[in-house]
N, C-alpha and C positions, 0 to 999 in steps of 0.2 A: 350361777348364770354368767355367761360371758357375752358382753354386748359388742357387736361388730357394726361398724358404720362405714359408709363410703365417703372417703375424704376427697373433696374436689381438688385440693392442692396437690396431693400425691397421686391422684387418679386411680386409687385402689381401695378395696375394702380392707379396713384395718381393725385391730382390736382396740376398743376405746380404753384409754388409760388416762384417767383424770389427773390434772395437776395436783389436786388435793383430794385424797380418797374420802374425806369427810365433807367436802363442799364442792359441788359441781356448779359451774357458771355457764350460762348460755345467753347469747344475744341474737335476736331475730329482728330483721327490718320490718317495721309496721307500716300502716297506711299513710298516704298523703291525703289529708282530710279536706278535700274540696268537693267530693261527690260521694254518692253511695258506693259501697264496695261491690265489685262484680264478682262472679263466681271464681274467676282466676285469682283474685285477691284472697278469696277464702281458702284456697287450697293450702298455702303455706301455714295459715292460721291453724287449720285442722291437723296437718302433718306434725307441726312442732308442738302442738298441744299433746298429741300422742307420745312424742318423744319426751316431753316434760313429765308426763305421767309415768313413763317407764323409768326415767332417771330417778324419780322420787321413790319408786319401788326398790331400786338398786342401791341408792346412796342416802346417808342420813340427812343431808341438806342439799337443796337445789335452789339456786337463784336464777329465775327466768326473767330476762329483761326484753321487752318489745316496745319500740319507740312509737311516738306519734310525730309525724312530720307536719308541722303547722306553719312552716315558712317555705314557700314554693311559688314559682312563677305561675303555675296553674291556679293556685289559690288567688294570687293577685289578679290574674286575668278574669277569673270567675267573678270577683268582686267588682272590677271595672265594668264588666259586661252586664251584671245584674243590678248594680248600684247598692248591693247589700254590703254591710260592714264585714271586714275580713274576720274579726273575732266571732261575729254571729255565725258566719259560714262554718268556721272550724269547730265551734262549740256544738252546733246542731249536727253536723256530719259525724263528729266524734261520738255523740250520744247514740245516734242511729247505728253506727258501727258496733258499739258495745252491745246494744240490744240484739243486733243481727247475729253477732258471733256467739252470744249467750244462747240464742235459739239453736245454734249448731252444736251446742254442748262444749264450747270453748270459752272458759271464763277468762277474765283479765289476767295477765301475767303478774308475777310478784312485784315488778316495778314497771311503770309505763311512763317514761320520761317524755317531755315535750321539748321540741327544739327551741321554742321561744324562752324556755327557762334555763337554757344552757349557753347563752351567747358569750358570757364571760369566759367559760371554759374553751369555747371555740377560738376566741381571740387569743387566749393564752397559748393554745397549741399552734396557731398560725405564727405568732411571734417567735415561738421556739423553732419552727421550721425555717423562718427567715434567718435567725441567728446561726443556724447550722448550714446555711447556704442551700437548703432544699426548697426554698421559696423566694420570690422576689416581688417587689411592688412595681407596677407599671400602669400609668394612665388611670389612677384611681382604683385599680384592681390589684389583688394579690394572687399570684399564680404559683402552683406547684411546679418545681423544676424537674420534669420527668427524667432528663438525661443524668441528673445527679444520683439517681438510683439505678445502678447497673442491671439489677435483675427485675426491673419493672416489667410486668407482663407475666409473672410466674404463675398467677392464679388462672388467668384466661388462656395463657399460652398462645397469644396472638403475636404476629410479627408487627413491625413498626407500621407497615402500610395498612394492615388491618386495623390497628389501633387508631390511626389517623382517620381512616374511612368510617369507623364505627363509633367514634367518640361523640357523645352528645354535647359538643362544645362548638362555639362559634369560631370561625377562622377570624383572627384579629391581628392587626399589625403590631400590637404591643406584646405579642408572645415571642419569646426567644425560640421556642420550638413548637411546631404544630401540635405535638402531643400534650403540651402543658395544659393543665386544667385549673379552673377558678377555685380559689379558697375563699375569697371575699370580693364583693362587687358593689359599686355605688348604687344607692337607691334614689330614684326620682322622688320629688316631694309627695306625690300622691300614693306611694306604696310604702310599706313598713321599712324602717331603717333604724339602726343603732349606731351610736357614736363609737368610733374606734380610732386607733392610731393612723388609719388611712382615710379617715373621713366618715361621714354618715353612709352606712351601707348595710348589707345583709350577707350572711354566709352562703357559700356554695353548698350544694346538696351533700356532697361526700363528707365534708368536714363535720357535719352534724352528727353522724353516727360514730365517727372516731371519738369525738368529745364525749358523747353520751355514754358509750360503752365504757370508756375509761373512768368516767365519774362514778358509775354504779357497779362496775365489775373489777376495776383496777387495771393495771398495765397489761396483765395477761389473763386470759380466761379460756375456757375449754372449747366451746362450740360457737361458731357464727353460722346462722342459717338464713335462708331466704329462697326466693324463686330463682330458677335458672337464668331468667332474663336480667338478674341483677349482677351476675358474675362480672360482666364488663358493661359499662365502666365503673359502676358504683362500688362493688366489692374490691375490684382491683385497686381503685383509688383510695378506698379506706385503708387497705393493707399497706399501700405505699406511704400514706401520710403517717399512720401510726408507727410503723417500723422506723421510719426516718426520724420521727420525733422521740420515740421511746426506746429504740434499740431493736436489734434483729430478733431477739427472743420474745418481743412483746406481741400483744394483740392475740388473735385466735390461734389455738393449737390445731383445731380441726375446722373444716368448712363443709357444710351440707347444703345441698340445693335440690328442691323438688323440680320435676319436669314441667314442660309447657302444657297448657290446657287449650284444646280446640273446643269448638262449640258446634254441634250438629254437623260435624265433619269438615268444618272450615274455620279459618281464623275468626275470632269473635269480632263482630263489627255491627254497629247500629244500622248501617245501610243494608246489611244482609238480613236484618231481623233476628239475629241469633245472639244478641248482646243481652245477657241476663245479669241483673243485679240480685244480690242475695235478698235484699228488701222486697223486691217484687216476687221472687220465687217463693218467699215465705207466705205470700198471699194465696198460693196454690198448693204448696207441699209442706209437710212437717219438717222442721229443721233436722231431725234425726235422719230422715231419708236423704237429705242433701249430704250430711256427714257420711253416711254409709256409702253413697255413691263415690265420694271422694276417696274413700279408703279401699274400695274394691280393686283399684289399680295401684300397683306399687308406686311409691311416691316419686321415684326417679324416672319413671316411664311417662311418656306423653299420655294425656287423658283426653278422650273425646267425650265431652259433656253433652247430654241431650235430655230433653224432657221425657222421652221414652225410657231412658235409663233411670230417671227419677221415679217414674211409675213402677218400674221393676224393683227398685230399691224399697219403695213403699210397700209393695206386695211381699217382698222378702221379710221386712220387719213385721208385717201382719202375721206371717207364719211364726216368727220368733215369739211375738207377744201372745199369739194364740196358744203356743205351748206353755208359756208362763201362766196364762190365764187358766188353762185347764189344770195346772198344778198349783193353783192359788192356795189350796188347803195344805200344801206341803211346807214344812219348815226346813229351809236349806241348811245343810250341815257340811262343813269343810271335810274333805277326805284326808287321809294321811299325808304327811309332808312329802313322802316319797312317791306319791301318785304319779304314774307315768303320763297320764292324760294331761296333767298340769305341766309337767316337765317338757313334754312335746310342744305344748302351746308356748311356753316361755322361750323355748329354743327357736321357734318360728319368729316371734316378735323381736327377739334379740338379734336375729340375723338381718341387720340393716332395715329394721322396721318392715318386715315382710307381712304387711297387713292382709294381702289376699290369702296367704297360707294360714294366718291366724284366724281369719274369718271361716276358713274351711273347718277348723277345730270347733268353732261355735256351732256350725251346722251339724257336726257330729254329735255334740252334746244335745242339741235340740232334738235330733232324731232319737237318741237314747231316752231323753226325757219323755218324749211322746210314747215310746214303747213301754217304759216302766210305769207310766201313768195310767195305762189301760187297766181296766178291771180284770181282764183275763191274762195279764202278763204272767209268764211262768216264774217259778221259784217259790221259796218259802216266804211267809209274811215278813220275817226279819230281813231276808235278803232284798225283797222288793222295797221295803221301807228304806233300807240303806241306799239302794240304787237311786231311788227317787230323791232323797235328800241331797245326796252327793252330786247328782247330775244337775239339779237345780242350782246348787251352790256354784258348781263349775261354770255353768252358763252365765250366771250373773257376774261372777268374778272375772271371767274372760271378757265379758262385754264391758265391764267397768274400765278396764285398762284401755279399751278402744273408745270409751265415751259413749257406749251403746247400751240399750236394754235396762236403763235405770229408772224408767218411768213406771208408774202403776199401769198394768195392762188395761184397766178400765179407762183410764185417762187417755191412753193411746187410741183406743178404739172409738172414743167419743170425740176425738179431734175433728174439726171441720175447717176447710179453707175459708178465708175471709169472704170470698165471693159467694159462699153458701150461707152466710149469716142472714138470719131472717127466716130460715127454714124451721123445721120442727125442733123444739127445745128438748133437752134431756128429759125434763119432767113430763112433757107431752108424749114422748116416745114411751116412757115407762107406764104412763096411764093407758096408752093404747095396747101395750103388751098385756097389762092387767086385764083389760076388757077382752082381749083375745083369749086369755087363759080362762076367763069366766065363760066365754062362748064355747070353748072346747069342752069344758066340764059339763055344760048344758047340752052338749052334742049339737050345737048350732054351728055346724061346720061352714055353712055359707057365710055367716058373719065372721068367723075365724079367718077364712080365706080372704074376705074383703079387707080386713084389717091388715093382714100380711101384704096384700097387694098395695094398699095405701102406703104402708111403710116402705115397701120396695120402690115405689115411685119417687120417694124422697131419698133414695139411696141408702136405706136402712136394711141391713142384712140380719135375719134372725137365725139363731142356732138353738134348736130344741134339744135338751138333754135330760138325763134322769133327775138332775137337780133343778130343773126349770128351764126357762128361756133366757138366753143372753143375746145381746145385740151389738152390732158395730156399724159404723158408717163405712160404706163401700168406697 
């Protein structure tokens, strides 16, 4: 298998060639933990989780680093506004972030550094930049000297006017050049600060990731990932700092960015009522449905997120798990290594993470599994058995690479949103189905229909089959 990725720096799809064939290293920008993660924050988490899964399939060792930003003016503002201690805010929101991402099938990365644990590394890098005339101290601040790097802007490809207009930096008299950005800034008594050669202060946002990636991946690593909104200024400034400190060959070899996310056809905004946090969505929808919806659009394309789309994704997963449920008696068996069905799937996912095409292969396997699971499916018993076992294995294996279809089908169909808690319990449903079975055996069809209607009113769908009645929450 040959992995191809779209490299933001070169603006083209390239064949991925790791620095070390035995150890691939990836860094992805993580959350700023001042509030619950919204659905736009979740997209890169899911995208790069799929990439990490694929890399682990292709290479003997992968180190995936994703940071936690727990120093930020937004965190400070939230603390001053609420009166809540900063550490309490960051610990609570980090825990919720972990729980929410786990619900989306995205476990924690191999390493999850926190900015507050890497202040000394940041100070060391800033001192190095000053010594090399790539940074200067002014009015209690330390700023990166952008004109000292002739090819600054190579990642975003913005001209100087666009850089000045788009930079998230304050216009300040102490700057030598309007493009210059903060590496270190003074801290007021009421907000966090650390002692440094330039006085008590805190780091700028960009230097945090440069220091953390170096600490855990070394001077050079393979892939730096994140959302498209981070290309400028964050990733542009990371690249500048790291290359000026460590050398032109340092830092990330490839850059990958997922596209923007819209919500209900518009930019996500609380005032428009289309601002969705993952935490709130999980009260209405299973996490796997959210994950599927995020993967149905190619990662580099804009995605219009909607609750209707989530309902469609949930129904789609119902069909997948329905096929697996009907094939519960089949033991999955891996087909031959040269199986073209698997090769075609790998070719799709290795083509710059083409998850929509990969999902089409899952649908093909589901269709075949449904066909060969029928009692009247054609062919000899030996052929039917082989087709059943292979198609179930393929569906589960393909799903695993995408982080899908790994639940027990019974657990999937018994899931209910938090808003429905207090309804019929699993035990009560099973008891009613037992009573219905007895009523049918006694030819008391009025009672049987009454129980079915009672269950239907509570959103319970019954499916009668030769092996008895199974149920799911609608």
